[in-house]
C-alpha positions in Angstrom: 0.0 0.0 0.0 1.5 3.4 -1.0 2.4 5.8 1.7 0.2 8.9 2.4 3.1 11.1 1.0 3.2 9.1 -2.2 -0.6 9.3 -2.6 -0.5 13.1 -2.1 2.3 13.5 -4.6 0.5 11.5 -7.2 -2.8 13.3 -7.0 -3.9 15.5 -9.8 -4.9 18.9 -8.3 -6.4 20.3 -11.6 -9.9 18.9 -11.1 -10.1 20.7 -7.7 -9.0 24.0 -9.3 -11.3 23.5 -12.4 -14.3 22.7 -10.2 -13.6 25.7 -7.9 -13.4 27.9 -11.0 -16.2 26.3 -13.0 -18.9 26.1 -10.3 -18.2 29.6 -9.0 -18.3 31.0 -12.6 -21.6 29.3 -13.3 -23.2 30.7 -10.1 -21.9 34.3 -10.7 -23.1 34.2 -14.3 -26.5 33.0 -13.3 -26.6 36.3 -11.5 -25.1 38.1 -14.6 -27.8 36.5 -16.8 -30.3 38.1 -14.4 -31.6 34.7 -13.1 -31.1 35.6 -9.4 -29.6 38.5 -7.4 -26.0 38.7 -6.1 -25.9 37.4 -2.6 -24.0 35.6 0.1 -24.0 32.3 -1.7 -22.1 33.7 -4.7 -19.7 35.7 -2.4 -19.0 32.7 -0.2 -18.3 30.5 -3.3 -16.0 33.3 -4.5 -14.0 33.3 -1.3 -13.9 29.6 -0.5 -14.2 27.5 -3.6 -13.4 29.9 -6.4 -10.7 31.6 -4.2 -9.1 29.4 -1.6 -9.6 26.0 -3.3 -8.0 27.3 -6.5 -5.0 28.7 -4.6 -4.6 25.3 -2.9 -4.8 23.6 -6.3 -2.2 26.1 -7.6 0.2 25.3 -4.7 -0.2 21.6 -5.4 0.6 22.3 -9.1 3.7 24.1 -8.0 4.8 21.0 -6.1 4.3 19.0 -9.3 6.4 21.6 -11.2 3.5 22.6 -13.5 4.1 26.3 -14.1 0.9 26.7 -16.2 -1.4 25.1 -13.6 0.3 26.9 -10.7 0.0 30.3 -12.5 -3.6 29.7 -13.6 -5.1 28.4 -10.4 -3.3 30.8 -8.0 -4.1 33.8 -10.3 -7.8 32.9 -10.7 -8.1 32.1 -7.1 -6.8 35.6 -6.3 -9.2 37.0 -9.0 -12.1 35.6 -7.1 -10.9 36.9 -3.8 -10.2 40.4 -5.3 -13.6 40.4 -7.0 -15.4 39.7 -3.7 -13.3 42.4 -2.0 -14.3 44.9 -4.8 -17.9 44.1 -4.2 -17.8 44.0 -0.3 -15.3 46.7 0.7 -17.6 49.6 -0.3 -20.5 48.0 1.7 -18.2 47.9 4.7 -17.2 51.5 4.2 -13.5 50.5 3.5 -13.3 52.0 0.0 -15.3 53.7 -2.7 -17.2 51.5 -5.1 -15.4 50.9 -8.4 -16.6 53.0 -11.2 -17.8 51.3 -14.5 -14.5 52.5 -16.1 -12.4 51.1 -13.3 -14.3 47.8 -13.4 -13.8 47.7 -17.2 -10.1 48.2 -16.7 -10.0 45.4 -14.1 -11.9 43.1 -16.5 -9.8 44.0 -19.5 -6.5 43.2 -17.6 -8.0 39.8 -16.7 -9.0 39.3 -20.3 -5.5 40.1 -21.5 -4.0 37.7 -18.9 -6.5 35.0 -19.9 -5.6 35.5 -23.6 -2.0 34.8 -22.8 -3.0 31.8 -20.8 -5.2 30.6 -23.8 -2.1 30.7 -26.0 -0.4 28.4 -23.5 -3.3 25.9 -23.8 -2.6 25.5 -27.5 0.0 22.9 -26.4 -2.5 21.3 -24.0 -6.0 19.7 -24.4 -8.8 20.9 -26.5 -11.1 21.1 -23.5 -8.6 23.5 -21.7 -8.5 25.5 -24.9 -12.2 25.9 -24.8 -12.2 26.9 -21.1 -9.6 29.6 -21.7 -11.1 30.8 -25.0 -14.6 31.2 -23.5 -13.1 32.9 -20.4 -11.2 35.4 -22.6 -14.5 36.2 -24.4 -16.3 36.5 -21.0 -13.9 39.0 -19.6 -14.1 41.2 -22.6 -17.9 41.0 -22.7 -18.1 41.9 -19.0 -15.8 44.8 -19.6 -18.0 46.0 -22.6 -21.1 45.6 -20.5 -19.6 47.7 -17.7 -18.1 50.5 -19.8 -21.3 50.9 -21.9 -23.8 50.2 -19.2 -25.7 48.0 -21.7 -27.8 45.5 -19.9 -28.1 43.3 -23.0 -24.4 42.9 -23.2 -24.2 42.1 -19.5 -26.9 39.4 -19.9 -25.2 37.9 -23.0 -22.0 37.8 -20.9 -23.9 36.0 -18.2 -25.0 33.2 -20.6 -21.6 33.0 -22.1 -20.1 32.8 -18.6 -22.5 29.9 -17.7 -21.1 28.1 -20.8 -17.5 28.9 -19.8 -18.1 27.5 -16.3 -19.7 24.4 -17.7 -16.6 23.8 -19.9 -14.4 23.9 -16.8 -16.8 21.6 -14.9 -16.7 19.2 -17.9 -12.9 19.2 -18.0 -12.7 18.5 -14.3 -15.2 15.7 -14.6 -13.4 14.1 -17.5 -10.0 14.3 -15.6 -11.6 12.7 -12.5 -13.5 9.9 -14.3 -10.6 9.1 -16.8 -8.2 8.7 -13.8 -10.6 6.7 -11.7 -11.4 4.3 -14.6 -7.9 4.3 -15.9 -9.2 4.9 -19.5 -10.8 7.6 -21.5 -14.4 7.9 -20.3 -14.8 11.5 -21.5 -12.6 13.1 -24.1 -10.3 16.0 -23.2 
């Protein structure tokens, strides 16, 4: 029987990070699609599963010497934590609310980062390419919705974001099931 250390070193942390990202993205974008209001459920997911779980997955990727996975998971984990802070800090009286122009700048920077990460996926699986391509589009749609104040663009971004989150959810599911069954159950 393998030791606990060997079991930990052989685990694939990517499904944890992908699920943290995917599930949180789906829930936030259900709000962006105007299906339900922004509330504690989304904020809690942003802190704990989208934020902390992805950072943990990124640290585990670092231990596996996977620069791409480490950079992606820690960066997007910190994205979720910073987004929650942007939304909550004004309500606590700690800072002024971000203006639409400031939020657009924030989202554009994340879109540019994601575009660079997408280029990195061109050497990886097709499912990861789809995750990062749809996420790049999502960030630029969200920025366009904020800068223009156009509710239709924001709603379209919400539906596109739901699809993006589902691609991450699928990729995580495929990685888990393929590993458990030791064969390709779902294509990547």
